[in-house]
GULO-537607 format. One line per 8 residues: number of its first residue (from 1); their letters; for each residue z, x, y of C-alpha. Coordinates in nm, 4 decimals. Last residue first. Layout:
N
NUM	A	Z X Y  ...
//
This chain:
89
89	YIGREINQ	0.6405 -0.8163 -1.2016  1.0084 -0.8483 -1.1140  1.1239 -0.5158 -0.9676  1.4176 -0.6741 -0.7850  1.2975 -0.5630 -0.4402  0.9369 -0.6482 -0.5193  1.0294 -0.9929 -0.6551  1.2464 -1.0682 -0.3496
81	FLEAKNRG	0.9737 -0.9592 -0.1099  0.7236 -1.1880 -0.2848  0.9727 -1.4755 -0.2829  1.0246 -1.4365 0.0924  0.6499 -1.4115 0.1591  0.5684 -1.7307 -0.0289  0.4809 -1.8488 -0.3805  0.5324 -1.4953 -0.5051
73	TFPPQGVL	0.3424 -1.2063 -0.6547  0.4078 -0.8497 -0.7640  0.1923 -0.6434 -0.9990  -0.1324 -0.7173 -0.8139  -0.4242 -0.8530 -1.0170  -0.7219 -0.7033 -1.1974  -0.5256 -0.4829 -1.4346  -0.6737 -0.1410 -1.3562
65	MEYLIIGL	-0.7662 -0.1916 -0.9896  -0.4450 -0.3842 -0.9205  -0.2355 -0.1101 -1.0760  -0.4198 0.1524 -0.8713  -0.3569 -0.0454 -0.5501  0.0138 -0.0895 -0.6271  0.0445 0.2811 -0.7090  -0.1246 0.3738 -0.3800
57	SWIDSKDS	0.1239 0.1539 -0.1956  0.4187 0.3267 -0.3634  0.2673 0.6703 -0.2887  0.2397 0.5684 0.0772  0.6082 0.4742 0.0733  0.6857 0.8279 -0.0439  0.5395 0.9495 0.2871  0.8647 0.8539 0.4547
49	YAEGKQIE	1.0611 0.5402 0.5388  1.3277 0.4149 0.7780  1.4518 0.0673 0.6914  1.2952 -0.2617 0.7995  1.3680 -0.4251 0.4640  0.9967 -0.4657 0.3930  0.9410 -0.0980 0.4724  1.2166 0.0058 0.2310
41	PAMYIPTG	1.0708 -0.2149 -0.0439  0.7273 -0.0463 -0.0307  0.4508 -0.2547 0.1200  0.1360 -0.3404 -0.0798  0.1940 -0.7182 -0.1130  0.3168 -0.7333 0.2465  -0.0176 -0.6265 0.3985  0.0324 -0.3715 0.6707
33	CSTEFLDD	0.2483 -0.2817 0.9659  0.6045 -0.1629 1.0072  0.7502 0.0903 1.2479  1.0570 0.2869 1.1360  0.9300 0.6311 1.0431  1.1069 0.9225 0.8752  1.0256 1.2896 0.9248  1.1452 1.5317 0.6509
25	EREYTRAL	0.8193 1.7285 0.6287  0.8091 1.7830 1.0021  0.5625 1.6626 1.2656  0.4287 1.3956 1.0348  0.1155 1.2186 1.1460  0.0648 0.8445 1.1751  -0.2395 0.6281 1.1104  -0.2357 0.2783 1.2613
17	GFDALKLA	-0.5496 0.2953 1.4742  -0.7335 0.0600 1.2399  -0.7235 0.3333 0.9719  -1.0874 0.3094 0.8785  -1.3072 0.4683 0.6157  -1.6757 0.3973 0.5674  -1.8833 0.5147 0.2748  -2.2572 0.4692 0.2984
9	ANDNKEMM	-2.5265 0.4430 0.0333  -2.8840 0.4606 0.1645  -2.9784 0.7721 -0.0342  -2.9302 0.5845 -0.3617  -2.9929 0.8051 -0.6638  -3.0827 0.6068 -0.9728  -2.8410 0.5785 -1.2622  -2.9766 0.6404 -1.6125
1	M	-2.8809 0.4009 -1.8896
//
């Protein structure tokens, strides 16, 4: 099957004004925002975090794309956080 070229396709990216830049490679951040299901454990605990937390979130998204559902779930936010912290998927 041959794919047709679509000149009307558009790709939009947004950071909702939440993007941060690192001044130094070892910078740590403490502010928290985002969807809990994609947050790394250290962000959920309110601890300082680095760019490694972004890799965690990317892994969650890739898992969800491949499997069709997120790796961690819960009946409520507290149970979700508990399952992420314990690695129960």
